[in-house]
C-alpha positions in Angstrom: 146.5 196.4 128.0 145.4 198.9 125.0 144.6 197.1 121.8 147.1 197.3 118.6 146.3 200.3 116.4 149.6 200.7 114.3 150.8 197.3 113.4 154.3 197.5 111.3 155.7 194.5 110.5 159.0 193.6 108.3 158.5 197.2 106.7 161.2 198.2 104.2 161.3 201.3 101.8 163.8 201.6 98.9 164.3 204.4 96.6 165.4 203.7 92.9 167.9 206.6 91.8 169.8 206.5 88.5 173.0 205.5 90.3 171.8 203.2 93.0 169.0 201.8 95.2 168.8 203.6 98.4 167.9 201.3 101.0 166.1 203.8 103.6 164.0 201.7 105.8 165.0 198.0 106.4 163.2 195.2 107.8 160.9 197.4 110.6 158.6 195.6 112.9 156.9 197.8 115.6 153.5 198.3 117.4 152.1 201.3 119.0 148.7 200.6 121.0 145.7 202.7 121.3 146.6 206.0 123.5 150.1 205.3 123.6 152.8 207.9 123.0 155.7 205.9 121.5 159.3 207.6 120.8 161.1 206.8 117.4 164.8 208.1 118.1 167.7 207.9 116.3 170.4 210.1 114.4 169.4 212.2 111.2 168.9 210.2 108.3 168.0 206.9 109.8 164.7 206.5 108.4 162.4 208.2 110.9 160.6 210.5 108.7 160.6 207.9 105.9 158.7 205.7 107.8 156.3 208.1 108.9 155.8 209.3 105.6 155.6 205.9 104.3 152.4 205.3 107.1 150.8 208.3 105.5 151.0 207.4 102.2 153.0 210.4 101.2 156.6 208.8 99.5 158.1 210.6 96.9 157.7 208.8 93.5 160.4 206.0 92.9 159.9 204.7 96.0 159.2 201.0 96.3 157.6 199.3 99.7 157.5 195.7 100.9 156.2 194.3 104.2 153.0 195.3 106.0 151.6 198.5 107.8 148.2 198.0 109.5 145.9 200.8 111.3 143.0 199.4 113.3 143.3 196.3 111.5 143.3 197.9 107.9 146.1 197.1 105.4 147.4 200.7 104.2 150.1 199.0 101.7 147.3 198.1 99.3 144.8 200.9 100.1 144.2 203.1 97.0 144.5 206.8 96.9 141.3 207.8 97.3 140.9 205.7 100.3 143.9 206.9 101.7 142.8 210.4 101.6 139.7 209.5 103.9 142.0 208.4 106.3 144.5 211.2 105.9 143.8 214.3 108.3 140.9 212.2 109.6 141.8 209.0 111.3 145.6 209.5 110.9 147.1 213.0 110.8 150.9 214.2 110.9 152.6 217.1 112.4 155.8 217.8 109.8 159.0 219.1 110.9 158.6 222.8 109.8 155.4 224.7 110.9 156.1 227.7 108.7 156.4 225.2 105.5 153.4 223.3 106.8 150.9 226.6 106.5 150.2 228.3 103.5 151.0 231.9 103.8 148.5 233.3 101.7 145.5 232.1 104.0 144.5 232.7 107.3 145.6 230.1 109.8 141.7 229.8 111.0 141.0 229.2 107.3 143.7 226.3 107.1 142.4 224.5 110.2 138.6 224.9 109.0 139.9 223.3 105.6 140.7 220.3 107.5 137.5 219.6 108.9 135.4 220.5 105.7 137.3 218.0 103.9 135.9 215.3 106.3 132.7 216.5 107.5 129.4 218.1 106.1 129.4 221.2 108.2 128.1 224.6 108.0 130.3 227.4 107.6 129.4 228.9 111.2 129.7 225.4 112.7 133.3 224.9 111.1 134.6 228.5 112.1 133.5 227.5 115.8 135.3 224.2 115.9 138.2 226.0 114.2 138.4 228.4 116.9 137.7 225.9 119.8 140.4 223.7 118.7 143.1 227.2 118.5 141.8 228.0 121.8 142.8 224.2 123.2 146.2 224.2 121.8 146.8 227.6 123.8 146.8 230.3 121.1 145.8 233.5 123.0 142.5 235.5 122.0 141.7 232.4 119.4 138.8 234.3 117.8 140.1 237.8 117.0 143.5 235.7 115.5 141.1 233.0 113.3 142.1 235.9 110.2 145.8 236.4 111.1 148.3 234.9 108.3 150.8 232.5 109.7 153.5 235.4 109.6 151.7 237.0 112.3 152.5 234.5 114.7 155.7 233.2 116.4 157.5 230.1 115.8 155.8 228.3 119.0 152.4 229.7 118.1 152.7 228.3 114.3 153.4 225.2 115.7 150.3 225.2 118.1 148.2 226.0 115.1 149.8 223.2 113.1 148.9 220.8 116.3 145.2 222.1 115.9 145.0 221.3 112.3 146.2 217.9 113.0 143.8 217.2 115.6 140.9 218.9 113.8 138.9 215.7 113.5 140.1 213.7 116.7 142.8 211.2 114.9 143.1 207.9 116.5 146.8 208.1 115.5 149.0 211.4 115.3 152.6 211.4 114.1 154.5 214.1 115.2 157.9 214.5 113.3 160.4 216.6 115.4 157.4 219.0 116.5 159.8 220.7 119.0 162.7 221.3 116.3 164.0 224.9 116.7 161.6 225.8 119.7 163.2 227.6 122.9 162.9 225.3 125.9 160.4 227.0 127.6 158.0 226.6 124.1 159.4 223.3 123.9 158.1 222.0 127.1 154.8 223.8 126.5 154.4 221.7 123.4 155.3 218.3 125.3 153.0 219.3 127.7 150.0 219.9 125.3 150.5 216.5 123.6 150.2 214.6 126.6 147.3 216.8 127.6 145.8 216.0 124.0 146.5 212.0 124.5 144.9 212.2 127.9 142.0 214.2 126.6 141.2 212.1 123.4 143.0 209.0 123.8 144.8 209.8 120.6 148.0 207.5 119.9 150.9 209.4 119.2 154.0 208.5 117.4 157.0 211.1 118.5 159.7 211.1 116.1 162.7 212.8 117.4 166.8 212.8 118.1 166.3 214.2 121.7 166.4 211.7 124.2 165.5 214.4 126.8 162.2 214.8 125.1 161.7 210.7 124.9 162.3 210.7 128.8 159.7 213.2 129.5 156.8 212.0 127.6 157.2 208.7 126.0 155.7 205.6 127.3 157.9 203.3 125.1 160.6 204.0 122.3 162.1 202.5 119.4 165.7 203.2 118.4 166.6 203.3 114.8 169.8 203.1 113.1 170.7 203.4 109.6 167.0 202.3 108.5 166.7 199.4 110.9 165.0 199.1 114.0 167.7 197.7 116.8 165.7 198.2 120.0 162.1 198.8 121.5 161.4 199.0 125.6 159.1 200.8 127.8 161.1 204.2 128.0 162.1 203.7 131.7 163.4 200.4 130.9 165.4 201.6 127.8 167.0 204.5 130.1 167.8 202.0 132.9 169.3 199.1 131.0 169.7 199.8 127.3 171.0 196.4 125.7 171.8 197.2 122.0 175.3 198.8 121.7 174.1 201.5 119.8 171.5 202.6 122.4 174.4 202.3 125.0 176.6 204.7 123.1 173.9 207.1 122.2 173.2 207.2 126.1 176.8 207.7 126.7 177.6 210.4 124.2 174.8 212.6 126.3 176.7 215.7 128.0 176.3 215.6 131.8 176.3 218.6 134.2 179.8 219.3 135.5 181.5 217.1 132.6 185.2 218.1 132.1 186.2 219.7 128.7 186.9 217.2 126.3 185.8 214.4 127.9 182.4 214.1 125.7 182.0 210.5 124.3 181.4 210.1 120.5 180.5 207.3 118.5 183.8 206.2 116.4 182.9 206.2 112.8 180.5 207.2 110.5 176.9 206.2 109.4 176.7 204.1 106.5 176.0 205.0 102.7 172.1 203.5 102.3 172.9 203.2 98.8 175.6 200.5 99.6 174.7 199.3 103.4 177.1 196.8 104.9 175.7 193.3 105.5 173.9 192.3 108.4 173.7 194.7 111.2 174.2 198.3 109.9 175.9 199.3 113.3 178.5 196.5 113.0 181.4 198.4 111.4 181.0 200.9 114.1 180.5 198.5 117.0 183.5 197.6 119.2 182.1 194.2 120.2 181.5 193.2 116.4 181.5 189.6 115.7 181.2 187.0 112.8 177.7 186.6 113.1 177.1 190.6 112.8 177.5 189.8 109.2 173.8 188.3 109.3 170.8 190.6 109.8 169.9 189.6 113.6 166.2 189.1 114.5 164.2 191.5 116.6 164.0 189.3 120.0 162.0 190.1 123.1 161.4 189.5 126.5 158.2 188.9 128.5 158.2 192.7 129.6 158.2 193.8 126.0 161.9 195.1 125.8 163.0 193.6 122.5 166.7 193.9 121.0 168.3 192.8 117.7 171.7 192.1 118.5 173.9 188.8 118.3 175.4 189.7 122.1 171.9 189.4 123.4 171.0 185.9 124.7 167.0 186.1 123.5 168.4 187.4 120.0 170.7 184.2 119.8 168.3 182.0 121.2 165.6 183.1 118.8 167.8 182.1 115.8 168.8 179.0 117.2 172.5 180.2 118.0 174.6 178.9 120.8 174.8 180.7 124.3 176.2 184.2 124.4 179.8 185.3 123.9 182.1 186.5 126.4 181.5 190.0 124.6 177.7 189.5 125.3 178.4 188.4 129.1 180.4 191.9 129.4 177.8 194.2 128.0 175.0 192.3 129.5 176.7 192.8 132.9 176.8 196.6 132.0 180.2 196.8 130.7 181.7 199.5 128.3 179.8 199.7 124.9 
């Protein structure tokens, strides 16, 4: 078992606005081991990107955080900006969603990769150029040496994404936060990028937090998965276990809503209701208002309780959740869903 590299404990992010306080991330607890690919999934707006930006120390003004985030044993929430700058781009890197806006259109791609290196290393101009070319070649840029001086607009979307990945990996970080790295890419390029991430993890031992709403991507590359809903982490498990035996009603509903080959028109299942307003979230489990198994206990936030195999779920339907909180045995609704009943 690899040591824990990233440890997030009871972490919350609130944004103060003139109208209200927006609870974007609420009490999230998760761990990522060295060399692990951890998938973070959920609907748009569930807090995945906000959590990653908080880890990087890049939240916008007005954000208030509580809880703990430690990286390699170092508490990030109390670090000053100078120390965060030392870590950011060096030991911790991030791939942002849009590769075009991540790259400066007025500078060549090679110089932008080189800048990441020189920001953290004392290195000669010749050596840094050679290293940048090596990185571009490693991520699959054809004829990397001659493309070093090309501006971003001369690259396709998939190639720009590769440049962004090269910059993120320039200093061989221990942790890479990849926020929707395959968004807007066709399936062929998407497969290439995912294969690249796997290869880079295997080659450098980099831990990767892969943020996505695409469960197919998760099934292809992730070792473990965390499912978020409206700012709360509701389930974590090994990828195979999550797909084979989901335990939270939201996870089950997400998987049930996936289209299948040969599905008849009009048979696609949906999750009834809508995502709550995070400036006025419901008490307790935020999925409660949409859950067909809602019980009185759901007005209280359920603890994230786990089995010995590491499968954790925050739901009063789960016997371990109830036991962790000192509640009585599971209800008849819990018996149904744990036996594989309809979510």
